[in-house]
C-alpha positions as CSV (number, residue, x, y, z in Angstrom):
1,M,204.1,-40.5,116.2
2,E,207.5,-41.3,117.4
3,T,207.8,-45.1,118.5
4,Q,209.4,-43.2,122.1
5,D,205.7,-41.7,122.4
6,L,204.1,-44.9,121.8
7,Y,206.1,-46.5,124.9
8,K,204.9,-43.6,127.0
9,I,201.3,-44.4,126.0
10,A,201.6,-47.8,126.4
11,K,203.2,-47.4,130.5
12,E,199.7,-45.2,130.8
13,V,197.5,-47.9,129.1
14,R,199.1,-50.4,131.8
15,K,198.3,-47.7,134.9
16,W,194.8,-47.6,133.7
17,I,194.3,-51.5,133.6
18,V,195.7,-52.4,137.0
19,T,193.9,-49.2,138.2
20,I,190.4,-49.8,137.0
21,T,190.3,-53.5,137.6
22,Y,191.4,-52.5,141.3
23,E,188.7,-50.2,141.4
24,A,186.1,-52.7,140.2
25,K,187.1,-55.9,142.1
26,S,187.1,-57.6,139.1
27,G,188.2,-57.8,135.4
28,H,191.0,-59.5,133.7
29,P,194.6,-57.6,134.0
30,G,196.9,-60.5,132.6
31,G,195.6,-60.9,129.0
32,S,194.8,-57.1,129.0
33,L,198.9,-56.3,129.6
34,S,199.9,-58.9,127.7
35,A,197.7,-57.1,124.9
36,T,199.0,-53.7,125.4
37,E,201.4,-52.9,122.7
38,I,199.7,-54.3,119.9
39,I,196.4,-52.4,120.4
40,T,198.1,-49.2,121.5
41,Y,200.1,-49.3,117.9
42,L,196.9,-50.2,116.0
43,Y,195.0,-47.4,117.4
44,F,197.9,-44.8,117.9
45,R,199.7,-45.3,114.2
46,E,198.3,-48.0,112.4
47,M,194.3,-47.8,111.9
48,N,192.5,-45.3,109.6
49,I,190.3,-44.1,112.1
50,D,188.6,-40.7,113.2
51,P,187.5,-40.5,116.9
52,S,185.2,-37.7,116.5
53,K,183.7,-40.1,113.9
54,P,183.5,-43.6,115.4
55,E,180.7,-45.1,112.8
56,W,182.6,-43.3,109.7
57,P,182.0,-46.1,107.3
58,D,185.2,-46.2,105.4
59,R,187.2,-46.7,108.7
60,D,189.5,-49.9,109.4
61,R,188.1,-52.6,112.0
62,F,189.4,-54.0,115.2
63,V,187.9,-57.4,116.4
64,L,189.0,-58.3,120.0
65,S,188.1,-62.0,119.8
66,K,189.4,-62.6,123.1
67,G,186.6,-60.0,124.2
68,H,187.3,-60.1,128.1
69,A,190.6,-58.0,127.7
70,T,188.4,-54.9,127.9
71,P,190.4,-53.3,130.4
72,V,193.0,-52.5,127.7
73,M,190.7,-52.0,125.0
74,Y,188.5,-49.0,126.7
75,S,191.6,-47.6,128.2
76,V,193.1,-47.4,124.8
77,L,190.0,-45.9,123.2
78,A,189.9,-43.0,126.2
79,L,193.3,-42.1,125.5
80,R,192.5,-42.2,121.6
81,G,189.5,-39.9,122.5
82,F,186.7,-41.8,122.0
83,F,185.5,-41.0,125.0
84,S,186.6,-39.2,128.4
85,T,188.9,-41.3,130.5
86,E,187.0,-40.3,133.5
87,K,184.4,-42.8,132.1
88,L,187.2,-45.4,132.7
89,H,186.3,-45.5,136.3
90,E,182.9,-46.5,135.5
91,F,184.4,-49.9,134.6
92,R,182.2,-52.6,135.2
93,K,179.8,-50.8,137.5
94,V,176.0,-51.5,137.1
95,N,174.5,-49.1,134.0
96,S,177.9,-48.0,132.8
97,M,178.4,-48.6,129.0
98,L,181.9,-50.0,129.9
99,Q,181.2,-53.7,130.6
100,G,183.4,-56.9,130.9
101,H,182.9,-58.0,127.6
102,V,183.1,-55.5,124.6
103,V,179.8,-54.2,123.4
104,N,179.5,-52.5,120.1
105,H,177.6,-49.4,121.8
106,V,181.1,-48.1,123.5
107,P,182.4,-45.8,121.0
108,G,185.3,-47.4,118.9
109,V,184.0,-50.9,119.1
110,D,183.3,-52.4,116.0
111,I,182.3,-55.5,117.0
112,T,180.5,-57.3,120.3
113,A,182.4,-60.0,122.3
114,G,180.5,-63.3,122.7
115,S,181.9,-66.3,123.9
116,L,185.7,-66.8,123.1
117,G,186.4,-68.6,119.3
118,Q,183.5,-66.5,117.5
119,G,185.6,-63.1,116.8
120,L,187.9,-64.5,113.8
121,S,184.5,-65.9,112.4
122,N,183.1,-61.8,113.0
123,A,186.5,-60.1,111.7
124,V,186.2,-62.9,108.1
125,G,182.6,-61.2,107.7
126,L,183.7,-58.0,108.0
127,A,186.8,-58.4,105.6
128,L,184.4,-60.3,103.1
129,G,182.1,-57.2,103.9
130,A,184.6,-54.8,102.4
131,R,185.2,-56.7,99.3
132,L,181.0,-56.8,98.6
133,D,181.2,-53.3,99.2
134,N,184.0,-52.1,97.0
135,K,185.6,-50.7,100.2
136,S,189.0,-50.3,101.1
137,Y,189.0,-50.7,104.5
138,R,191.5,-52.9,106.7
139,V,190.3,-55.3,109.1
140,F,192.4,-56.2,112.1
141,A,191.7,-58.7,114.8
142,M,193.7,-60.2,118.1
143,I,192.9,-63.5,119.3
144,G,194.2,-65.5,122.2
145,D,196.0,-68.7,122.4
146,G,193.4,-70.2,124.8
147,E,190.6,-69.7,122.5
148,S,193.0,-71.0,119.5
149,E,192.3,-74.5,121.1
150,E,188.7,-73.8,119.5
151,G,187.6,-75.6,116.8
152,S,185.4,-72.3,115.5
153,I,189.2,-70.6,114.9
154,W,190.2,-73.5,112.7
155,E,186.8,-73.2,110.4
156,A,187.2,-69.6,110.2
157,A,190.7,-70.0,109.2
158,L,189.9,-72.2,106.2
159,S,187.1,-69.7,105.3
160,A,189.7,-66.8,105.2
161,A,192.3,-68.2,103.4
162,H,189.7,-69.8,100.8
163,L,188.2,-66.4,100.0
164,K,191.9,-65.0,99.7
165,L,190.9,-62.0,102.4
166,S,194.0,-59.7,101.8
167,N,192.4,-56.8,104.1
168,L,192.2,-59.2,107.1
169,I,195.4,-59.3,109.6
170,V,195.3,-61.0,112.9
171,F,197.5,-61.2,115.7
172,L,197.7,-64.1,117.9
173,D,198.3,-63.3,121.6
174,R,200.6,-66.3,122.2
175,N,200.8,-65.5,126.1
176,M,201.3,-69.1,127.1
177,I,198.3,-68.7,129.7
178,Q,194.6,-69.3,129.7
179,L,191.8,-69.2,132.3
180,D,192.8,-72.6,134.0
181,G,196.8,-72.3,133.7
182,F,199.5,-72.8,131.2
183,T,198.0,-73.4,127.4
184,D,200.5,-76.5,127.0
185,E,199.3,-78.4,130.0
186,I,195.5,-78.4,128.6
187,I,196.0,-78.6,124.8
188,S,199.4,-78.2,123.5
189,L,199.2,-76.0,120.5
190,G,202.2,-76.4,118.9
191,N,203.9,-74.2,116.3
192,L,201.2,-71.7,115.8
193,E,203.2,-69.9,112.8
194,E,203.3,-73.3,110.9
195,K,199.5,-74.4,111.6
196,F,198.3,-71.3,110.1
197,R,200.7,-71.5,106.9
198,A,199.0,-74.7,106.3
199,F,195.6,-73.4,106.4
200,G,196.5,-71.1,103.7
201,W,197.8,-68.0,105.6
202,A,201.0,-65.6,105.4
203,T,202.2,-65.8,108.7
204,T,205.3,-64.8,111.0
205,T,206.2,-64.6,114.9
206,I,207.3,-61.3,116.6
207,D,207.9,-59.9,120.1
208,G,204.7,-59.0,120.7
209,H,206.1,-55.8,123.5
210,S,208.3,-54.5,120.5
211,F,206.7,-51.6,118.6
212,E,209.7,-51.8,116.1
213,D,208.3,-55.6,115.6
214,I,204.9,-54.8,115.2
215,E,205.8,-52.1,112.9
216,R,208.1,-54.6,110.6
217,A,205.2,-57.4,110.7
218,L,202.4,-54.7,109.3
219,K,204.9,-53.3,106.8
220,W,205.5,-57.3,105.8
221,A,201.5,-57.9,105.8
222,K,201.4,-55.4,103.2
223,T,203.6,-57.1,100.8
224,Q,201.7,-60.9,101.5
225,E,198.8,-62.1,99.4
226,G,196.0,-63.8,101.5
227,P,194.9,-63.6,105.1
228,K,198.0,-62.6,107.3
229,M,198.4,-64.1,111.1
230,I,201.1,-62.3,113.2
231,V,201.8,-64.8,116.2
232,A,202.9,-62.3,118.8
233,R,205.2,-63.9,121.8
234,T,204.0,-61.7,124.8
235,V,204.0,-61.9,128.6
236,K,200.7,-62.7,130.7
237,G,200.8,-59.7,133.3
238,K,203.7,-57.9,131.4
239,G,205.1,-55.0,133.3
240,V,203.8,-55.6,136.8
241,K,206.3,-58.6,138.4
242,F,203.7,-60.3,140.3
243,M,201.4,-61.0,137.6
244,E,204.0,-61.9,134.7
245,N,203.5,-65.4,133.8
246,N,201.1,-66.0,136.8
247,P,197.8,-67.9,135.7
248,E,196.3,-66.5,139.2
249,Y,196.0,-63.1,137.2
250,H,194.3,-64.3,134.2
251,G,191.1,-62.7,135.9
252,K,192.0,-61.2,139.2
253,P,192.8,-57.7,139.6
254,A,195.7,-56.3,142.4
255,P,194.0,-57.8,145.6
256,T,195.0,-54.8,147.9
257,E,195.9,-51.0,147.8
258,E,199.3,-51.9,148.4
259,K,199.4,-54.3,145.7
260,L,198.1,-51.8,143.4
261,K,200.6,-49.2,144.3
262,E,203.2,-52.2,143.6
263,A,201.6,-52.7,140.3
264,L,201.8,-49.2,139.5
265,K,205.5,-48.4,140.8
266,D,206.5,-51.5,138.3
267,I,205.0,-50.4,135.2
268,E,206.6,-46.8,136.2
269,E,209.9,-48.2,136.4
270,M,209.6,-50.5,133.0
């Protein structure tokens, strides 16, 4: 798939993000918009998957540790063909399979998300499982910078390096905002690339909204031993002007139909 086609898909993903959160009057658009390019690239170009066989044992796995970013996850899965896009209109409805945190009864979801900080441990377990089962699949994960304030992330990081899990590739969505505000005002994280390198990971930093950067980073990852951490500099709410770098829209959809139309217009003009 050409890079220009990926940008078109990402635009559609963004439209779905703002639409379904508006329809549900609930959800997390900000961190979904910041993660759009990365998850789009993984599912449409990088990962070895088959939407017609979501339980295929040899598929690559993906763990969404920042598990509330379901609007981007579900939108990508639907556009990739795991289920109909019509299902997206059921987001967060009673009895819908598409609830607020990812759950593994949704086709294409490998791990149910719990409290933040747990997903990296799940990814480590999946990567180790591949080794024990003599499987060649890779494990991709996305963690948030807010959850990187939690000790469980760093315990998992130590374990991955100790186990030399070369089939583990993790993206850190460095959008600088968490639920209560800007990360550096809550707990300063410093230089995350250097921190993970000190923990024994191969690390690099990219523009998380550039498919070209994402592609280069994944090619780089194939040349490295042990677990890989790709720190992705992103913008919370990317593509919607009134949401960009605005902590208010961590967990708040467009408040009115007029604002929804404004958001869709911004995305179309990206």
